[in-house]
N, C-alpha and C positions, 0 to 999 in steps of 0.2 A: 351798624351803618358803614363803618370802614371796610368791613369784610365784603359787603355788598358792592361798594365802590370798587374794591380791588377785583372782584369777580367780573364786574362790568368792563373794567379797563382791560383785563386779560382776554375777555371774549371779543372786545372790539379789536384788540391787537391781532388776535387769531384770524378774524374775518378779513381784516385789511391785508394780512400777509398771505392768505390762502389764494391760490391761483383761481381766477374767475373763469378760466377756459376749460376746467375739468381735469380729471386725473390723467387722461390720456396724453396730454401734451399738445404740441402744435406740429403739424405735418407740413413739410415743404413739398409741393407737387409740381410736376411738369407734364407736358403732353407726352403720352406714351409713345407716339411715333416720331417725336422730335429729337433733336440732337443734344438736349440738355440733361439727359439721364446720368451722365458722368460728372456732374458738377461737384466741386468740393465746397465746403463751407466758406472758404476764402473767395471762391468764384461767386457764390451767392451774395456775399457782402459787396463785392465789386459790381455785381449787376444792380443791386438796390442803391448803390452810390452812383450809378450811371457811368462807371468806368469800363464795363464790358457791355457792348451794345449789339454785337453779332457773334454767333457761334456757328461755325461751318457754313457761313454765308446766310444764315437764317437770322432775321431781325428778332431781337428779344423784346418781349412785352412783359414787364414786371407788374404784377398786380398786388395791391394791398387789401387786407381784410379791413372791415369798417373800424372806425376810431374806437378805442377802448383798451381793455387789459390785454387782449390777444395781440393787437398791433404793438402795444407798448412792450410786451414781453419779447416779441419777435425782434423789434428794433434794438432792444437792449442786448439780447443774446447774440443775434446774428450780425447786426450792423455796428454795434458798439456805441449807439447814440440813443438818448431819450427822444421822445416825440418832438419836443421843442427844438433841440439841437438839430434833429433831422430836418425839420421844416426850414430852419435857418440855412442849413447846408444846401437844400434844394432851391431856396429862393436865390441864393448867391449863384449856384451852378446854372440855373435857368437864365439868370440875367447875364452872366458872363459867357456861357457857351451856347445858349439857346436850346439846351437839352431839356425836353419835357420830363417832368417828374412822373414816377409810377402812378397809375390810375388806381382809384379805390373802388372796390365792389362792395355792396352792402349785404349780400347774402351768400351763404355757402353754395347755393344752387347757381347763382350768377358766376361765382368764381369757378366752379367745376365746369360750367358751360363754356366760359371764356377760355379755359385751359384746354378743354377738349377740342375746341374749334380753332386753335392756333398752335401750330407746331413749335413756335418760339416762346410760348407763354410759360411763366413761372409764377407761383402764388403760394400762399400759406393759409391754413385755417386750422381750427381745433380738430384733432383726430376724431373726436366724437361727432363732428359735423360732416366728415368725409363720406360716410355712408357707403353705398355700393357704386360710387362714381366710376363709370367705365371710361376708358380713354385717357385716364390720368395715372401717373405713377408717383408714389412717395419716394423721394430721393434722400431725404434726411428728416430727422425730427429735432425739435428744439433742444432736446437734451444731448444732441450730437451723435446719436446712434445712426451710423451710416446704413443705408438700405442697400440690398443687393441689386445690381443693375439689371 
């Protein structure tokens, strides 16, 4: 009985720690024709914190993936905040500065379409959901591998 309990606990720990967004990781994408192709991870953080709002005169539109493990992983790795702290940050920033927080899109198709249709758009999604999206460019991946411009 103790062995069965131990196996169950190990299995549960494995499932909780396994990334829910797949083995491919998370891709940060921008409009292929826009000015955001050369962003650094520091720039991406500043965009999602509302500190960079324009690049080369183009207004930036930051988009979030739906609530869940992908968004949580992105916020933790790229922005350095968990979802709760990030919401607190934006509540305060919106109240103090009037800066609107990034918009959330609920499907990979909506994200790809929004990025394709807006030169200043930036978003992220699981690499496995990227598909053959035309008009977007992957600029970095969650694990920090920088993509060629």
